N, CA and C atoms as an extended XYZ file, in Angstrom:
564
Properties=species:S:1:pos:R:3:atomname:S:1:resname:S:1:resid:I:1 pbc="F F F"
N       -15.702      -11.676       18.513 N   MET     1
C       -16.499      -12.184       18.844 CA  MET     1
C       -17.767      -11.891       17.999 C   MET     1
N       -19.335      -11.871       18.476 N   SER     2
C       -20.228      -12.133       17.152 CA  SER     2
C       -21.908      -12.048       17.809 C   SER     2
N       -22.720      -11.714       16.996 N   VAL     3
C       -23.515      -10.952       17.605 CA  VAL     3
C       -24.435      -12.297       16.751 C   VAL     3
N       -25.037      -13.400       17.220 N   GLU     4
C       -26.293      -14.342       16.947 CA  GLU     4
C       -25.030      -15.455       15.995 C   GLU     4
N       -24.406      -15.345       16.222 N   GLY     5
C       -23.501      -16.081       15.057 CA  GLY     5
C       -23.020      -15.103       14.132 C   GLY     5
N       -23.041      -14.147       13.562 N   ARG     6
C       -22.297      -13.381       12.650 CA  ARG     6
C       -21.144      -12.432       12.786 C   ARG     6
N       -20.199      -12.359       12.127 N   PRO     7
C       -19.010      -11.213       13.269 CA  PRO     7
C       -19.544      -10.400       12.554 C   PRO     7
N       -18.819       -9.375       13.070 N   LEU     8
C       -18.987       -8.395       13.461 CA  LEU     8
C       -18.680       -7.525       12.664 C   LEU     8
N       -19.524       -6.756       12.330 N   ASP     9
C       -19.437       -5.486       11.096 CA  ASP     9
C       -18.328       -4.057       11.527 C   ASP     9
N       -17.673       -3.154       11.043 N   GLU    10
C       -16.880       -2.957       11.437 CA  GLU    10
C       -17.591       -1.740       12.153 C   GLU    10
N       -18.276       -0.889       12.263 N   GLU    11
C       -18.863        0.080       13.157 CA  GLU    11
C       -19.189       -0.718       14.310 C   GLU    11
N       -19.354       -1.924       14.496 N   GLU    12
C       -19.259       -2.893       15.754 CA  GLU    12
C       -18.023       -3.255       16.247 C   GLU    12
N       -17.574       -3.540       15.964 N   LEU    13
C       -16.098       -3.314       16.138 CA  LEU    13
C       -15.410       -2.178       16.409 C   LEU    13
N       -15.333       -1.422       15.566 N   ILE    14
C       -14.930        0.377       16.396 CA  ILE    14
C       -15.639        0.942       17.278 C   ILE    14
N       -17.522        0.259       17.932 N   ALA    15
C       -17.876        0.648       19.061 CA  ALA    15
C       -17.202       -0.253       20.174 C   ALA    15
N       -16.707       -1.599       20.057 N   HIS    16
C       -16.206       -2.432       21.030 CA  HIS    16
C       -14.874       -1.430       21.115 C   HIS    16
N       -14.218       -1.441       20.036 N   ALA    17
C       -12.373       -0.994       20.632 CA  ALA    17
C       -12.918       -0.016       20.984 C   ALA    17
N       -13.743        1.424       20.859 N   LYS    18
C       -13.579        2.255       21.459 CA  LYS    18
C       -13.807        1.897       22.900 C   LYS    18
N       -14.479        0.836       23.376 N   SER    19
C       -14.921        0.495       25.007 CA  SER    19
C       -13.757       -0.435       25.466 C   SER    19
N       -12.660       -0.972       24.834 N   GLY    20
C       -11.416       -0.898       25.554 CA  GLY    20
C       -11.308       -2.816       25.014 C   GLY    20
N       -12.204       -3.299       24.324 N   ASP    21
C       -12.321       -4.203       23.457 CA  ASP    21
C       -10.104       -3.931       22.792 C   ASP    21
N        -9.708       -5.049       22.633 N   VAL    22
C        -8.818       -4.739       21.838 CA  VAL    22
C        -8.097       -6.052       21.557 C   VAL    22
N        -9.351       -7.070       21.298 N   SER    23
C        -9.309       -7.687       20.091 CA  SER    23
C       -10.386       -7.689       19.155 C   SER    23
N       -11.735       -6.589       19.410 N   ALA    24
C       -11.749       -5.788       18.126 CA  ALA    24
C       -11.024       -5.002       17.363 C   ALA    24
N       -10.281       -4.312       17.859 N   TYR    25
C        -9.410       -3.888       17.722 CA  TYR    25
C        -7.868       -4.535       16.851 C   TYR    25
N        -7.714       -5.381       17.442 N   GLY    26
C        -6.761       -5.892       16.398 CA  GLY    26
C        -7.297       -6.518       15.114 C   GLY    26
N        -8.567       -6.746       15.226 N   ARG    27
C       -10.034       -6.980       14.212 CA  ARG    27
C        -9.915       -5.881       12.928 C   ARG    27
N        -9.924       -4.931       13.410 N   LEU    28
C        -9.727       -3.622       12.437 CA  LEU    28
C        -8.300       -3.406       12.228 C   LEU    28
N        -7.787       -3.746       12.496 N   VAL    29
C        -6.076       -3.350       11.832 CA  VAL    29
C        -5.918       -5.094       11.078 C   VAL    29
N        -6.576       -5.516       11.010 N   ALA    30
C        -6.724       -6.716        9.938 CA  ALA    30
C        -7.447       -6.401        9.142 C   ALA    30
N        -8.066       -5.473        8.896 N   LEU    31
C        -9.328       -5.046        8.029 CA  LEU    31
C        -8.005       -4.211        7.091 C   LEU    31
N        -7.182       -3.590        7.590 N   HIS    32
C        -6.846       -2.043        7.342 CA  HIS    32
C        -5.064       -1.990        7.205 C   HIS    32
N        -4.561       -3.465        7.847 N   GLN    33
C        -3.102       -3.231        8.388 CA  GLN    33
C        -2.628       -3.057        6.213 C   GLN    33
N        -2.428       -3.769        5.714 N   ALA    34
C        -2.132       -3.145        4.230 CA  ALA    34
C        -2.064       -2.451        3.406 C   ALA    34
N        -3.048       -1.825        3.300 N   VAL    35
C        -3.397       -0.460        3.435 CA  VAL    35
C        -2.240        0.252        3.777 C   VAL    35
N        -2.929        0.460        5.028 N   ALA    36
C        -1.947        1.371        6.311 CA  ALA    36
C        -0.448        1.145        5.487 C   ALA    36
N         0.095       -0.030        5.670 N   LEU    37
C         1.607        0.163        4.820 CA  LEU    37
C         1.686        0.334        3.913 C   LEU    37
N         0.866        0.300        2.131 N   ARG    38
C         1.032        1.420        1.484 CA  ARG    38
C         1.712        2.687        1.277 C   ARG    38
N         0.135        3.170        2.281 N   VAL    39
C         0.550        4.227        2.318 CA  VAL    39
C         1.606        4.918        3.058 C   VAL    39
N         2.050        3.727        3.946 N   ALA    40
C         3.299        4.558        4.988 CA  ALA    40
C         4.117        4.141        3.957 C   ALA    40
N         4.834        3.291        3.250 N   TYR    41
C         5.682        3.342        2.219 CA  TYR    41
C         5.852        3.581        1.294 C   TYR    41
N         4.927        4.935        0.562 N   LEU    42
C         4.703        6.103       -0.271 CA  LEU    42
C         4.993        6.681       -0.541 C   LEU    42
N         5.449        6.732        1.674 N   VAL    43
C         5.890        8.499        1.772 CA  VAL    43
C         7.427        8.543        2.030 C   VAL    43
N         7.492        7.258        2.877 N   VAL    44
C         8.591        6.913        3.736 CA  VAL    44
C        10.030        6.390        2.793 C   VAL    44
N         9.539        5.371        1.374 N   ARG    45
C        10.482        4.540        1.187 CA  ARG    45
C        11.533        3.064        1.165 C   ARG    45
N        10.595        2.953        2.336 N   ASP    46
C        11.989        2.087        2.860 CA  ASP    46
C        10.516        1.388        3.741 C   ASP    46
N        10.876       -0.388        3.519 N   HIS    47
C         9.796       -1.362        3.210 CA  HIS    47
C         9.639       -1.225        5.113 C   HIS    47
N        10.962       -1.457        5.610 N   ALA    48
C        10.845       -2.227        6.344 CA  ALA    48
C        10.241       -1.140        7.951 C   ALA    48
N        11.079        0.825        7.200 N   GLU    49
C        10.857        1.290        8.228 CA  GLU    49
C         8.975        2.581        8.248 C   GLU    49
N         8.399        1.598        6.708 N   ALA    50
C         6.955        1.732        6.388 CA  ALA    50
C         6.500        1.224        7.485 C   ALA    50
N         6.950       -0.538        7.890 N   GLU    51
C         6.067       -1.635        9.591 CA  GLU    51
C         6.380       -0.127       10.253 C   GLU    51
N         7.666       -0.401       10.731 N   ASP    52
C         7.738        0.501       12.019 CA  ASP    52
C         6.785        1.766       11.785 C   ASP    52
N         7.127        2.714       10.988 N   VAL    53
C         5.805        3.926       10.847 CA  VAL    53
C         4.002        2.897       11.069 C   VAL    53
N         4.018        2.109       10.775 N   THR    54
C         2.866        1.081       10.503 CA  THR    54
C         2.117        1.217       12.241 C   THR    54
N         2.914        0.727       12.748 N   GLN    55
C         2.836        0.104       13.951 CA  GLN    55
C         2.646        1.114       14.538 C   GLN    55
N         3.457        2.303       15.451 N   GLU    56
C         3.461        3.252       15.482 CA  GLU    56
C         2.058        4.356       15.652 C   GLU    56
N         1.828        3.742       13.815 N   ALA    57
C         0.583        4.983       13.541 CA  ALA    57
C        -0.626        4.184       14.045 C   ALA    57
N        -0.809        2.845       14.665 N   LEU    58
C        -1.703        2.175       14.926 CA  LEU    58
C        -2.022        1.575       16.481 C   LEU    58
N        -0.417        2.526       16.784 N   VAL    59
C        -0.824        2.504       17.852 CA  VAL    59
C        -1.278        4.066       18.526 C   VAL    59
N        -1.071        4.700       17.688 N   LYS    60
C        -1.595        5.862       18.198 CA  LYS    60
C        -3.215        6.032       17.752 C   LYS    60
N        -3.462        5.055       16.779 N   ALA    61
C        -5.170        5.487       16.285 CA  ALA    61
C        -6.177        4.639       18.185 C   ALA    61
N        -5.147        3.487       17.921 N   TYR    62
C        -5.366        2.753       19.039 CA  TYR    62
C        -6.062        3.904       20.063 C   TYR    62
N        -5.074        4.777       20.877 N   ARG    63
C        -5.066        5.798       22.042 CA  ARG    63
C        -5.732        7.240       21.040 C   ARG    63
N        -6.359        7.315       20.141 N   ALA    64
C        -7.306        9.022       19.970 CA  ALA    64
C        -8.306        8.113       19.730 C   ALA    64
N        -8.869        6.856       19.798 N   LEU    65
C       -10.037        6.213       19.274 CA  LEU    65
C       -12.036        6.772       20.269 C   LEU    65
N       -11.332        7.611       20.904 N   GLY    66
C       -12.407        7.862       21.786 CA  GLY    66
C       -12.869        8.843       21.242 C   GLY    66
N       -11.432        9.506       19.672 N   ARG    67
C       -11.750       11.544       19.594 CA  ARG    67
C       -12.796       10.623       18.492 C   ARG    67
N       -12.281        9.334       17.385 N   PHE    68
C       -12.785        9.315       15.955 CA  PHE    68
C       -14.749        9.606       16.914 C   PHE    68
N       -14.965       10.094       15.310 N   ARG    69
C       -16.417       10.070       15.119 CA  ARG    69
C       -16.988        8.963       14.429 C   ARG    69
N       -18.192        8.519       14.867 N   GLU    70
C       -18.535        7.358       14.267 CA  GLU    70
C       -20.072        7.183       12.742 C   GLU    70
N       -19.422        8.638       12.314 N   GLU    71
C       -20.362        8.840       11.504 CA  GLU    71
C       -18.776        9.270       10.298 C   GLU    71
N       -18.163        9.341       11.165 N   ALA    72
C       -17.048        9.066        9.818 CA  ALA    72
C       -16.960        7.434        9.502 C   ALA    72
N       -16.479        7.661        7.958 N   PRO    73
C       -15.581        6.933        7.328 CA  PRO    73
C       -14.285        6.775        7.603 C   PRO    73
N       -14.097        5.464        8.779 N   PHE    74
C       -12.640        4.359        9.408 CA  PHE    74
C       -11.822        5.018        8.861 C   PHE    74
N       -11.783        4.368        7.414 N   ARG    75
C       -10.557        4.160        6.651 CA  ARG    75
C        -9.830        5.307        6.257 C   ARG    75
N       -10.537        6.628        6.485 N   PRO    76
C        -9.299        7.268        5.460 CA  PRO    76
C        -8.967        7.999        6.644 C   PRO    76
N        -9.518        8.238        7.830 N   TRP    77
C        -9.534        8.647        9.682 CA  TRP    77
C        -7.703        7.960        9.965 C   TRP    77
N        -8.151        6.662       10.018 N   LEU    78
C        -7.187        5.691        9.982 CA  LEU    78
C        -5.521        5.863        9.192 C   LEU    78
N        -5.752        5.979        7.560 N   LEU    79
C        -4.813        6.529        6.921 CA  LEU    79
C        -3.891        7.415        7.025 C   LEU    79
N        -5.428        8.944        7.161 N   ARG    80
C        -4.293        9.663        7.487 CA  ARG    80
C        -3.700       10.637        8.897 C   ARG    80
N        -3.706        9.362       10.048 N   ILE    81
C        -3.195        9.234       10.960 CA  ILE    81
C        -1.972        8.771       10.263 C   ILE    81
N        -1.944        7.269        9.400 N   VAL    82
C        -0.305        6.886        8.789 CA  VAL    82
C         0.362        7.440        8.007 C   VAL    82
N        -0.348        8.388        7.549 N   ARG    83
C         0.589        9.019        6.177 CA  ARG    83
C         0.734       10.434        7.364 C   ARG    83
N         0.576       10.787        8.654 N   ASN    84
C         1.060       12.250        9.425 CA  ASN    84
C         2.079       11.659        9.874 C   ASN    84
N         1.937        9.788       10.377 N   GLU    85
C         3.101        9.267       10.916 CA  GLU    85
C         4.608        9.163       10.712 C   GLU    85
N         3.922        9.473        8.940 N   ALA    86
C         5.197        8.719        7.986 CA  ALA    86
C         5.421       10.428        7.813 C   ALA    86
N         4.925       11.458        7.559 N   LEU    87
C         5.565       12.585        7.315 CA  LEU    87
C         6.313       13.215        7.568 C   LEU    87
N         5.986       12.431        9.317 N   ASN    88
C         7.386       13.526       10.536 CA  ASN    88
C         7.491       12.659       10.827 C   ASN    88
N         8.009       11.216       10.497 N   ARG    89
C         9.419       10.430       10.226 CA  ARG    89
C        10.075       11.057        8.735 C   ARG    89
N        10.029       10.986        8.068 N   VAL    90
C        10.563       12.037        6.898 CA  VAL    90
C        10.842       13.557        7.009 C   VAL    90
N        10.132       13.450        8.453 N   ARG    91
C        10.863       15.403        8.084 CA  ARG    91
C        11.839       15.235        9.679 C   ARG    91
N        11.401       14.869       10.620 N   GLY    92
C        12.492       13.825       11.601 CA  GLY    92
C        14.178       13.475       11.504 C   GLY    92
N        14.590       13.387       10.088 N   ARG    93
C        14.833       12.865        9.309 CA  ARG    93
C        15.887       14.026        8.175 C   ARG    93
N        14.751       14.658        8.321 N   GLY    94
C        15.854       15.575        7.418 CA  GLY    94
C        15.623       16.030        5.604 C   GLY    94
N        14.962       14.975        5.420 N   ARG    95
C        14.355       14.419        4.214 CA  ARG    95
C        13.088       15.196        3.068 C   ARG    95
N        13.340       15.380        2.724 N   ARG    96
C        12.186       16.128        1.740 CA  ARG    96
C        11.062       14.311        1.595 C   ARG    96
N         9.724       14.738        2.035 N   GLU    97
C         8.896       13.311        1.034 CA  GLU    97
C         9.822       13.151       -0.564 C   GLU    97
N         9.110       11.775       -0.346 N   ARG    98
C         9.749       11.245       -1.670 CA  ARG    98
C         8.740       10.226       -1.937 C   ARG    98
N         8.026        9.601       -2.742 N   LEU    99
C         7.692        8.760       -3.189 CA  LEU    99
C         7.626        7.400       -3.915 C   LEU    99
N         7.371        6.711       -4.069 N   ALA   100
C         7.777        4.797       -4.733 CA  ALA   100
C         6.897        4.157       -4.260 C   ALA   100
N         6.961        2.750       -4.835 N   VAL   101
C         5.645        2.165       -4.884 CA  VAL   101
C         5.967        1.150       -6.357 C   VAL   101
N         5.957        0.021       -5.574 N   ARG   102
C         6.031       -1.380       -6.065 CA  ARG   102
C         4.729       -1.473       -7.426 C   ARG   102
N         5.105       -1.725       -8.185 N   ILE   103
C         3.479       -1.829       -9.082 CA  ILE   103
C         4.085       -3.478       -9.213 C   ILE   103
N         2.768       -3.827       -9.109 N   ALA   104
C         2.047       -5.770       -8.766 CA  ALA   104
C         2.778       -5.682      -10.315 C   ALA   104
N         3.185       -6.579      -10.391 N   GLU   105
C         2.859       -8.018      -11.949 CA  GLU   105
C         1.867       -8.850      -12.003 C   GLU   105
N         1.966       -7.479      -13.029 N   GLU   106
C         0.424       -7.953      -13.781 CA  GLU   106
C         0.329       -9.563      -14.373 C   GLU   106
N        -0.481      -10.528      -13.897 N   PRO   107
C        -0.554      -11.673      -14.197 CA  PRO   107
C        -0.278      -11.961      -15.611 C   PRO   107
N         0.410      -13.219      -16.038 N   VAL   108
C         0.317      -13.503      -17.289 CA  VAL   108
C        -0.431      -14.597      -17.559 C   VAL   108
N        -1.275      -14.456      -18.534 N   SER   109
C        -2.319      -15.705      -18.945 CA  SER   109
C        -2.188      -16.440      -18.952 C   SER   109
N        -2.016      -17.533      -18.089 N   GLY   110
C        -2.382      -19.216      -18.516 CA  GLY   110
C        -0.762      -20.496      -17.735 C   GLY   110
N        -0.561      -18.804      -16.575 N   GLY   111
C         0.859      -18.577      -15.351 CA  GLY   111
C         1.593      -19.223      -16.308 C   GLY   111
N         1.873      -18.948      -17.511 N   ALA   112
C         3.685      -19.200      -17.961 CA  ALA   112
C         4.626      -17.442      -17.646 C   ALA   112
N         4.819      -18.319      -17.736 N   ALA   113
C         6.095      -17.100      -17.659 CA  ALA   113
C         6.627      -16.485      -18.618 C   ALA   113
N         6.797      -15.015      -18.126 N   PRO   114
C         6.914      -13.958      -18.844 CA  PRO   114
C         8.085      -14.366      -19.980 C   PRO   114
N         8.730      -14.268      -20.935 N   SER   115
C         9.518      -13.767      -21.726 CA  SER   115
C        11.065      -12.348      -20.475 C   SER   115
N        12.070      -13.065      -21.317 N   PRO   116
C        13.062      -11.977      -20.089 CA  PRO   116
C        12.670      -10.694      -21.000 C   PRO   116
N        12.315      -10.630      -22.424 N   GLU   117
C        12.224       -9.292      -22.969 CA  GLU   117
C        10.782       -8.686      -22.440 C   GLU   117
N         9.976       -8.945      -22.878 N   THR   118
C         8.600       -8.631      -22.089 CA  THR   118
C         8.739       -8.190      -19.915 C   THR   118
N        10.006       -9.460      -19.352 N   GLU   119
C        10.242       -8.685      -17.852 CA  GLU   119
C        10.678       -7.467      -17.755 C   GLU   119
N        11.451       -7.187      -18.861 N   VAL   120
C        12.650       -5.924      -19.285 CA  VAL   120
C        11.736       -5.002      -19.710 C   VAL   120
N        11.383       -5.081      -20.320 N   ILE   121
C        10.317       -3.927      -21.175 CA  ILE   121
C         9.560       -3.386      -20.200 C   ILE   121
N         8.750       -5.221      -19.028 N   GLY   122
C         7.485       -4.292      -18.147 CA  GLY   122
C         8.792       -3.757      -16.931 C   GLY   122
N         9.732       -3.935      -16.375 N   ASN   123
C        10.321       -3.032      -15.344 CA  ASN   123
C        10.468       -1.931      -16.180 C   ASN   123
N        10.993       -1.501      -17.006 N   GLU   124
C        11.086       -0.377      -17.961 CA  GLU   124
C        10.158        0.517      -17.555 C   GLU   124
N         9.113        0.455      -17.834 N   GLU   125
C         7.779        1.020      -18.129 CA  GLU   125
C         7.776        1.249      -16.671 C   GLU   125
N         7.565        0.218      -15.564 N   ARG   126
C         7.464        0.381      -14.574 CA  ARG   126
C         8.446        1.666      -14.125 C   ARG   126
N         9.515        1.926      -14.406 N   ARG   127
C        10.455        2.380      -13.529 CA  ARG   127
C        10.360        4.350      -14.417 C   ARG   127
N         9.969        4.023      -15.176 N   LEU   128
C         9.440        5.544      -16.578 CA  LEU   128
C         8.035        6.161      -15.650 C   LEU   128
N         7.551        5.408      -14.930 N   VAL   129
C         5.974        5.953      -14.519 CA  VAL   129
C         6.685        6.664      -13.305 C   VAL   129
N         7.098        5.335      -12.819 N   LEU   130
C         7.651        5.894      -10.995 CA  LEU   130
C         8.161        6.630      -11.160 C   LEU   130
N         9.571        6.985      -11.915 N   THR   131
C         9.967        8.032      -12.077 CA  THR   131
C         9.112        9.237      -12.680 C   THR   131
N         8.669        9.015      -13.241 N   ALA   132
C         7.026       10.321      -13.462 CA  ALA   132
C         6.534       11.163      -12.542 C   ALA   132
N         5.639        9.731      -11.440 N   VAL   133
C         5.005       10.351      -10.299 CA  VAL   133
C         6.215       10.963       -9.895 C   VAL   133
N         7.095       10.442       -8.912 N   ASP   134
C         7.881       11.168       -8.255 CA  ASP   134
C         8.516       12.247       -8.675 C   ASP   134
N         8.481       12.569       -9.696 N   SER   135
C         8.758       14.781      -10.225 CA  SER   135
C         7.937       15.149      -10.196 C   SER   135
N         6.345       14.670      -10.316 N   LEU   136
C         4.994       14.931       -9.514 CA  LEU   136
C         4.917       16.601       -8.854 C   LEU   136
N         4.420       17.122       -8.538 N   PRO   137
C         4.816       18.460       -7.073 CA  PRO   137
C         3.920       17.630       -6.162 C   PRO   137
N         4.097       17.582       -4.988 N   SER   138
C         3.318       16.808       -3.821 CA  SER   138
C         2.783       16.894       -3.656 C   SER   138
N         1.112       17.992       -4.032 N   ARG   139
C        -0.275       17.706       -3.991 CA  ARG   139
C        -0.056       16.429       -5.322 C   ARG   139
N        -0.234       16.459       -6.509 N   TYR   140
C         0.116       15.630       -6.599 CA  TYR   140
C         0.187       14.411       -6.541 C   TYR   140
N         1.192       14.547       -6.842 N   ARG   141
C         1.522       13.308       -6.054 CA  ARG   141
C         1.009       11.364       -5.425 C   ARG   141
N         0.377       13.420       -4.175 N   ALA   142
C         0.120       12.015       -3.426 CA  ALA   142
C        -1.161       11.922       -4.116 C   ALA   142
N        -2.394       13.030       -4.493 N   VAL   143
C        -3.206       12.264       -5.192 CA  VAL   143
C        -3.747       10.971       -5.611 C   VAL   143
N        -2.671       10.917       -6.956 N   ILE   144
C        -2.647       10.771       -7.893 CA  ILE   144
C        -2.278        8.839       -6.832 C   ILE   144
N        -0.770        8.795       -6.439 N   SER   145
C        -0.370        7.886       -5.558 CA  SER   145
C        -1.920        6.861       -4.918 C   SER   145
N        -2.275        7.805       -4.117 N   ALA   146
C        -3.736        7.343       -3.804 CA  ALA   146
C        -4.933        7.258       -4.686 C   ALA   146
N        -4.622        7.669       -5.539 N   ARG   147
C        -5.810        6.858       -6.261 CA  ARG   147
C        -5.260        6.125       -6.928 C   ARG   147
N        -4.085        5.577       -7.867 N   PHE   148
C        -3.782        4.459       -8.905 CA  PHE   148
C        -2.931        3.656       -8.438 C   PHE   148
N        -2.438        4.160       -6.659 N   LEU   149
C        -1.308        3.567       -6.866 CA  LEU   149
C        -1.244        2.844       -5.315 C   LEU   149
N        -2.000        3.356       -4.569 N   VAL   150
C        -2.769        2.151       -3.549 CA  VAL   150
C        -4.102        1.813       -3.431 C   VAL   150
N        -4.928        2.188       -4.620 N   GLY   151
C        -6.353        2.240       -4.933 CA  GLY   151
C        -7.377        2.308       -4.121 C   GLY   151
N        -6.975        3.382       -3.912 N   LEU   152
C        -8.046        4.008       -2.777 CA  LEU   152
C        -9.371        5.152       -3.309 C   LEU   152
N       -10.787        4.950       -2.705 N   SER   153
C       -11.835        5.806       -3.435 CA  SER   153
C       -11.198        7.441       -3.781 C   SER   153
N       -12.359        8.524       -4.192 N   GLU   154
C       -12.313       10.208       -4.385 CA  GLU   154
C       -12.844        9.981       -2.987 C   GLU   154
N       -13.704        9.685       -1.954 N   ALA   155
C       -14.015        9.674       -0.740 CA  ALA   155
C       -12.490        9.761        0.062 C   ALA   155
N       -12.028        8.505       -0.080 N   GLU   156
C       -11.288        7.890        0.997 CA  GLU   156
C       -10.010        8.735        0.283 C   GLU   156
N        -9.861        9.154       -0.510 N   THR   157
C        -8.052       10.026       -0.624 CA  THR   157
C        -8.505       11.302        0.073 C   THR   157
N       -10.325       11.522       -0.420 N   ALA   158
C       -10.647       13.035       -0.136 CA  ALA   158
C        -9.956       13.185        1.730 C   ALA   158
N       -10.287       11.946        2.136 N   GLY   159
C       -10.054       11.284        4.242 CA  GLY   159
C        -8.991       11.756        4.757 C   GLY   159
N        -8.548       10.408        3.668 N   MET   160
C        -6.712       10.583        4.822 CA  MET   160
C        -6.382       12.225        3.840 C   MET   160
N        -6.211       13.141        2.629 N   LEU   161
C        -5.908       14.346        2.373 CA  LEU   161
C        -5.921       14.790        3.335 C   LEU   161
N        -7.207       14.872        3.529 N   ASP   162
C        -7.648       16.423        5.009 CA  ASP   162
C        -8.023       17.301        3.644 C   ASP   162
N        -8.587       16.759        2.266 N   ILE   163
C        -8.859       17.529        1.776 CA  ILE   163
C       -10.228       18.117        1.294 C   ILE   163
N       -11.029       18.568        0.349 N   PRO   164
C       -12.395       18.262       -0.072 CA  PRO   164
C       -11.806       17.354       -1.525 C   PRO   164
N       -13.398       16.393       -2.049 N   PRO   165
C       -13.444       15.575       -2.764 CA  PRO   165
C       -13.106       16.364       -3.893 C   PRO   165
N       -13.954       17.498       -4.378 N   GLY   166
C       -13.473       18.583       -5.711 CA  GLY   166
C       -12.016       19.278       -5.742 C   GLY   166
N       -10.923       19.154       -4.398 N   THR   167
C        -9.776       19.449       -4.651 CA  THR   167
C        -9.421       18.058       -4.975 C   THR   167
N        -9.818       16.544       -4.931 N   VAL   168
C        -8.740       15.388       -5.072 CA  VAL   168
C        -8.886       15.316       -6.447 C   VAL   168
N       -10.892       15.624       -6.771 N   LYS   169
C       -10.597       15.279       -8.531 CA  LYS   169
C        -9.626       16.265       -9.051 C   LYS   169
N        -9.971       17.376       -8.976 N   SER   170
C        -8.985       18.309       -9.221 CA  SER   170
C        -7.146       17.782       -9.688 C   SER   170
N        -6.993       17.574       -8.813 N   ARG   171
C        -5.433       17.340       -8.574 CA  ARG   171
C        -4.847       16.329       -9.364 C   ARG   171
N        -6.718       15.280       -9.657 N   THR   172
C        -6.278       13.848      -10.306 CA  THR   172
C        -6.188       13.901      -11.617 C   THR   172
N        -6.824       15.393      -12.167 N   SER   173
C        -7.324       15.307      -13.754 CA  SER   173
C        -5.401       15.877      -14.002 C   SER   173
N        -4.920       17.435      -13.211 N   ARG   174
C        -4.094       17.858      -13.030 CA  ARG   174
C        -2.769       17.250      -13.310 C   ARG   174
N        -3.425       16.442      -12.389 N   GLY   175
C        -1.870       15.139      -12.199 CA  GLY   175
C        -1.383       14.087      -13.271 C   GLY   175
N        -1.742       13.839      -13.812 N   LEU   176
C        -3.171       12.607      -14.741 CA  LEU   176
C        -2.008       12.945      -16.102 C   LEU   176
N        -2.703       14.396      -16.786 N   ALA   177
C        -2.390       15.262      -17.285 CA  ALA   177
C        -0.820       15.500      -17.336 C   ALA   177
N        -0.296       15.948      -16.298 N   ARG   178
C         1.009       16.272      -15.830 CA  ARG   178
C         1.727       14.841      -16.192 C   ARG   178
N         1.780       13.910      -15.762 N   LEU   179
C         2.231       12.408      -15.547 CA  LEU   179
C         1.896       12.099      -17.365 C   LEU   179
N         0.678       12.589      -17.937 N   ARG   180
C         0.762       12.506      -19.674 CA  ARG   180
C         2.073       12.897      -20.227 C   ARG   180
N         1.790       14.518      -19.573 N   GLN   181
C         3.211       15.258      -20.412 CA  GLN   181
C         4.559       14.580      -20.744 C   GLN   181
N         4.606       13.790      -18.902 N   SER   182
C         6.170       13.608      -18.549 CA  SER   182
C         6.199       12.527      -19.726 C   SER   182
N         5.338       11.715      -19.330 N   LEU   183
C         5.492       10.239      -20.016 CA  LEU   183
C         5.706       10.356      -21.713 C   LEU   183
N         5.453       11.461      -22.739 N   GLU   184
C         4.837       11.602      -23.494 CA  GLU   184
C         6.789       11.659      -23.733 C   GLU   184
N         6.889       13.251      -23.351 N   ASP   185
C         7.778       13.812      -23.729 CA  ASP   185
C         9.070       13.945      -22.379 C   ASP   185
N         9.816       12.844      -22.572 N   PRO   186
C        10.384       12.108      -21.114 CA  PRO   186
C        12.127       13.666      -21.267 C   PRO   186
N        12.151       14.446      -22.326 N   ASP   187
C        12.728       14.997      -22.335 CA  ASP   187
C        12.915       16.227      -22.211 C   ASP   187
N        11.054       16.421      -21.782 N   GLU   188
C        12.021       18.240      -21.474 CA  GLU   188
C        11.025       18.134      -20.066 C   GLU   188
């Protein structure tokens, strides 16, 4: 669907989806599905389960579109639904919330394959960082993960976690300080 030959923007897609246009909602999903999957994975730690959670959350979001305030940003609203669905899944299993993320391989210049030594060191560094992030209290872990592992802005993180932007800033600062300390003194 387009207006005067141009694709619909997100606000127009939302308006069409709210009026029952399933294909408009499908296009909205396509815009946000990858980040929604990452958010779900951060909570449930299993790719297949994260896919299930994401699909369920997207269905719930579609059903809740009538309650979406059009002046609010869509992505944090959607990601809050995804995160809540994932947390409900974890609670339902009776396990505590845990966090894990695959950090993408940094591209090697010139397209050359990394040496085995470089790959081992990179894998070990990622493992250390993820372990340190995992050991953070949940309030810091959630903010650090959203900001740096998923790549959300402060405003999107605040919207997803349903906390004030100032809280995002303070938890980011404190969480990064704890991470630095943990990585500098791994035996403490």
